[in-house]
PyMOL commands that place a pseudoatom at each C-alpha (Angstrom):
pseudoatom trace, name=CA, resn=MET, resi=1, chain=A, elem=C, hetatm=0, pos=[97.502, 117.653, 96.233]
pseudoatom trace, name=CA, resn=GLU, resi=2, chain=A, elem=C, hetatm=0, pos=[99.981, 115.426, 97.810]
pseudoatom trace, name=CA, resn=ASP, resi=3, chain=A, elem=C, hetatm=0, pos=[98.649, 111.884, 98.385]
pseudoatom trace, name=CA, resn=ARG, resi=4, chain=A, elem=C, hetatm=0, pos=[101.974, 110.588, 99.264]
pseudoatom trace, name=CA, resn=LYS, resi=5, chain=A, elem=C, hetatm=0, pos=[101.349, 110.826, 103.043]
pseudoatom trace, name=CA, resn=ILE, resi=6, chain=A, elem=C, hetatm=0, pos=[99.551, 108.202, 104.915]
pseudoatom trace, name=CA, resn=TYR, resi=7, chain=A, elem=C, hetatm=0, pos=[97.992, 108.687, 108.293]
pseudoatom trace, name=CA, resn=VAL, resi=8, chain=A, elem=C, hetatm=0, pos=[98.620, 105.793, 110.722]
pseudoatom trace, name=CA, resn=GLY, resi=9, chain=A, elem=C, hetatm=0, pos=[96.551, 105.893, 113.929]
pseudoatom trace, name=CA, resn=ASN, resi=10, chain=A, elem=C, hetatm=0, pos=[95.364, 103.852, 117.065]
pseudoatom trace, name=CA, resn=PHE, resi=11, chain=A, elem=C, hetatm=0, pos=[98.736, 102.232, 117.451]
pseudoatom trace, name=CA, resn=PRO, resi=12, chain=A, elem=C, hetatm=0, pos=[100.352, 101.350, 120.854]
pseudoatom trace, name=CA, resn=PHE, resi=13, chain=A, elem=C, hetatm=0, pos=[101.964, 104.299, 122.422]
pseudoatom trace, name=CA, resn=SER, resi=14, chain=A, elem=C, hetatm=0, pos=[105.118, 102.259, 122.942]
pseudoatom trace, name=CA, resn=TRP, resi=15, chain=A, elem=C, hetatm=0, pos=[105.501, 102.058, 119.047]
pseudoatom trace, name=CA, resn=LYS, resi=16, chain=A, elem=C, hetatm=0, pos=[108.724, 103.680, 117.385]
pseudoatom trace, name=CA, resn=GLU, resi=17, chain=A, elem=C, hetatm=0, pos=[109.597, 104.545, 113.879]
pseudoatom trace, name=CA, resn=GLU, resi=18, chain=A, elem=C, hetatm=0, pos=[110.794, 101.063, 113.374]
pseudoatom trace, name=CA, resn=ASP, resi=19, chain=A, elem=C, hetatm=0, pos=[107.467, 99.406, 114.398]
pseudoatom trace, name=CA, resn=ILE, resi=20, chain=A, elem=C, hetatm=0, pos=[105.736, 101.506, 111.847]
pseudoatom trace, name=CA, resn=GLU, resi=21, chain=A, elem=C, hetatm=0, pos=[108.390, 100.670, 109.170]
pseudoatom trace, name=CA, resn=ASN, resi=22, chain=A, elem=C, hetatm=0, pos=[107.689, 97.073, 109.775]
pseudoatom trace, name=CA, resn=VAL, resi=23, chain=A, elem=C, hetatm=0, pos=[104.053, 97.405, 109.018]
pseudoatom trace, name=CA, resn=PHE, resi=24, chain=A, elem=C, hetatm=0, pos=[105.102, 98.708, 105.595]
pseudoatom trace, name=CA, resn=ASN, resi=25, chain=A, elem=C, hetatm=0, pos=[107.887, 96.317, 105.271]
pseudoatom trace, name=CA, resn=GLU, resi=26, chain=A, elem=C, hetatm=0, pos=[107.269, 95.475, 101.521]
pseudoatom trace, name=CA, resn=PHE, resi=27, chain=A, elem=C, hetatm=0, pos=[107.339, 99.164, 100.822]
pseudoatom trace, name=CA, resn=ARG, resi=28, chain=A, elem=C, hetatm=0, pos=[110.308, 100.199, 103.278]
pseudoatom trace, name=CA, resn=ASP, resi=29, chain=A, elem=C, hetatm=0, pos=[112.776, 101.232, 100.432]
pseudoatom trace, name=CA, resn=LYS, resi=30, chain=A, elem=C, hetatm=0, pos=[110.189, 103.637, 99.188]
pseudoatom trace, name=CA, resn=ILE, resi=31, chain=A, elem=C, hetatm=0, pos=[109.369, 105.460, 102.742]
pseudoatom trace, name=CA, resn=SER, resi=32, chain=A, elem=C, hetatm=0, pos=[110.915, 108.876, 102.801]
pseudoatom trace, name=CA, resn=GLU, resi=33, chain=A, elem=C, hetatm=0, pos=[109.782, 109.862, 106.387]
pseudoatom trace, name=CA, resn=ILE, resi=34, chain=A, elem=C, hetatm=0, pos=[108.161, 108.418, 109.247]
pseudoatom trace, name=CA, resn=LYS, resi=35, chain=A, elem=C, hetatm=0, pos=[106.809, 110.879, 112.082]
pseudoatom trace, name=CA, resn=ILE, resi=36, chain=A, elem=C, hetatm=0, pos=[105.155, 109.916, 115.174]
pseudoatom trace, name=CA, resn=ILE, resi=37, chain=A, elem=C, hetatm=0, pos=[103.337, 112.730, 116.979]
pseudoatom trace, name=CA, resn=TYR, resi=38, chain=A, elem=C, hetatm=0, pos=[104.368, 113.179, 120.520]
pseudoatom trace, name=CA, resn=ASP, resi=39, chain=A, elem=C, hetatm=0, pos=[102.687, 115.115, 123.455]
pseudoatom trace, name=CA, resn=GLN, resi=40, chain=A, elem=C, hetatm=0, pos=[105.060, 118.035, 123.857]
pseudoatom trace, name=CA, resn=TYR, resi=41, chain=A, elem=C, hetatm=0, pos=[104.825, 117.862, 127.754]
pseudoatom trace, name=CA, resn=SER, resi=42, chain=A, elem=C, hetatm=0, pos=[104.881, 114.185, 128.563]
pseudoatom trace, name=CA, resn=LYS, resi=43, chain=A, elem=C, hetatm=0, pos=[107.132, 113.244, 125.482]
pseudoatom trace, name=CA, resn=ARG, resi=44, chain=A, elem=C, hetatm=0, pos=[104.848, 110.245, 125.078]
pseudoatom trace, name=CA, resn=SER, resi=45, chain=A, elem=C, hetatm=0, pos=[103.525, 109.166, 121.736]
pseudoatom trace, name=CA, resn=LYS, resi=46, chain=A, elem=C, hetatm=0, pos=[99.990, 110.194, 121.107]
pseudoatom trace, name=CA, resn=GLY, resi=47, chain=A, elem=C, hetatm=0, pos=[99.516, 106.714, 119.261]
pseudoatom trace, name=CA, resn=PHE, resi=48, chain=A, elem=C, hetatm=0, pos=[99.181, 108.216, 115.517]
pseudoatom trace, name=CA, resn=GLY, resi=49, chain=A, elem=C, hetatm=0, pos=[101.653, 109.422, 112.795]
pseudoatom trace, name=CA, resn=PHE, resi=50, chain=A, elem=C, hetatm=0, pos=[102.238, 109.890, 109.326]
pseudoatom trace, name=CA, resn=VAL, resi=51, chain=A, elem=C, hetatm=0, pos=[104.441, 107.990, 106.792]
pseudoatom trace, name=CA, resn=THR, resi=52, chain=A, elem=C, hetatm=0, pos=[105.411, 109.698, 103.752]
pseudoatom trace, name=CA, resn=PHE, resi=53, chain=A, elem=C, hetatm=0, pos=[106.348, 107.593, 100.609]
pseudoatom trace, name=CA, resn=GLU, resi=54, chain=A, elem=C, hetatm=0, pos=[108.529, 108.683, 97.881]
pseudoatom trace, name=CA, resn=ASP, resi=55, chain=A, elem=C, hetatm=0, pos=[105.827, 108.471, 95.106]
pseudoatom trace, name=CA, resn=ASN, resi=56, chain=A, elem=C, hetatm=0, pos=[101.830, 108.529, 95.156]
pseudoatom trace, name=CA, resn=GLU, resi=57, chain=A, elem=C, hetatm=0, pos=[101.783, 105.044, 93.521]
pseudoatom trace, name=CA, resn=THR, resi=58, chain=A, elem=C, hetatm=0, pos=[103.580, 103.507, 96.236]
pseudoatom trace, name=CA, resn=ALA, resi=59, chain=A, elem=C, hetatm=0, pos=[101.404, 105.206, 98.899]
pseudoatom trace, name=CA, resn=ASN, resi=60, chain=A, elem=C, hetatm=0, pos=[98.355, 104.197, 97.261]
pseudoatom trace, name=CA, resn=LYS, resi=61, chain=A, elem=C, hetatm=0, pos=[99.569, 100.473, 96.936]
pseudoatom trace, name=CA, resn=ALA, resi=62, chain=A, elem=C, hetatm=0, pos=[100.481, 100.552, 100.712]
pseudoatom trace, name=CA, resn=LEU, resi=63, chain=A, elem=C, hetatm=0, pos=[97.196, 101.959, 101.663]
pseudoatom trace, name=CA, resn=SER, resi=64, chain=A, elem=C, hetatm=0, pos=[95.278, 99.202, 99.708]
pseudoatom trace, name=CA, resn=LYS, resi=65, chain=A, elem=C, hetatm=0, pos=[97.433, 96.616, 100.852]
pseudoatom trace, name=CA, resn=SER, resi=66, chain=A, elem=C, hetatm=0, pos=[97.054, 97.620, 104.502]
pseudoatom trace, name=CA, resn=GLN, resi=67, chain=A, elem=C, hetatm=0, pos=[96.508, 94.276, 106.154]
pseudoatom trace, name=CA, resn=VAL, resi=68, chain=A, elem=C, hetatm=0, pos=[97.515, 96.025, 109.533]
pseudoatom trace, name=CA, resn=ASP, resi=69, chain=A, elem=C, hetatm=0, pos=[95.026, 94.087, 111.810]
pseudoatom trace, name=CA, resn=ARG, resi=70, chain=A, elem=C, hetatm=0, pos=[96.961, 95.194, 114.900]
pseudoatom trace, name=CA, resn=LYS, resi=71, chain=A, elem=C, hetatm=0, pos=[93.294, 95.244, 116.354]
pseudoatom trace, name=CA, resn=SER, resi=72, chain=A, elem=C, hetatm=0, pos=[92.413, 98.816, 115.673]
pseudoatom trace, name=CA, resn=THR, resi=73, chain=A, elem=C, hetatm=0, pos=[95.291, 100.500, 113.732]
pseudoatom trace, name=CA, resn=ARG, resi=74, chain=A, elem=C, hetatm=0, pos=[93.961, 102.770, 111.165]
pseudoatom trace, name=CA, resn=LEU, resi=75, chain=A, elem=C, hetatm=0, pos=[95.433, 103.869, 107.724]
pseudoatom trace, name=CA, resn=ASN, resi=76, chain=A, elem=C, hetatm=0, pos=[94.201, 106.896, 105.753]
pseudoatom trace, name=CA, resn=SER, resi=77, chain=A, elem=C, hetatm=0, pos=[95.537, 108.877, 102.994]
pseudoatom trace, name=CA, resn=GLN, resi=78, chain=A, elem=C, hetatm=0, pos=[96.484, 112.496, 104.065]
pseudoatom trace, name=CA, resn=SER, resi=79, chain=A, elem=C, hetatm=0, pos=[95.979, 115.202, 101.206]
pseudoatom trace, name=CA, resn=HIS, resi=80, chain=A, elem=C, hetatm=0, pos=[97.605, 118.612, 101.724]
pseudoatom trace, name=CA, resn=SER, resi=81, chain=A, elem=C, hetatm=0, pos=[96.620, 121.781, 99.638]
for i in range(1, 81): cmd.bond("trace and resi %d" % i, "trace and resi %d" % (i + 1))
show_as sticks, trace
zoom trace
């Protein structure tokens, strides 16, 4: 299982990779990928994406320290088989 990937959802459609990076500012140096999911037709953000960290420990710290208020922005760990 890979627990390095965190789901980030319910963020404004206007957010870019830099905005998500700012949410995880404390862990910025340990981010290996930020992927925002876009609608294939409108090219507009769907308001969710994924942040992959270099290691599980950092991902778990980022998840547990998520003080992302931003009203209803959600964070969840994303496991893959």
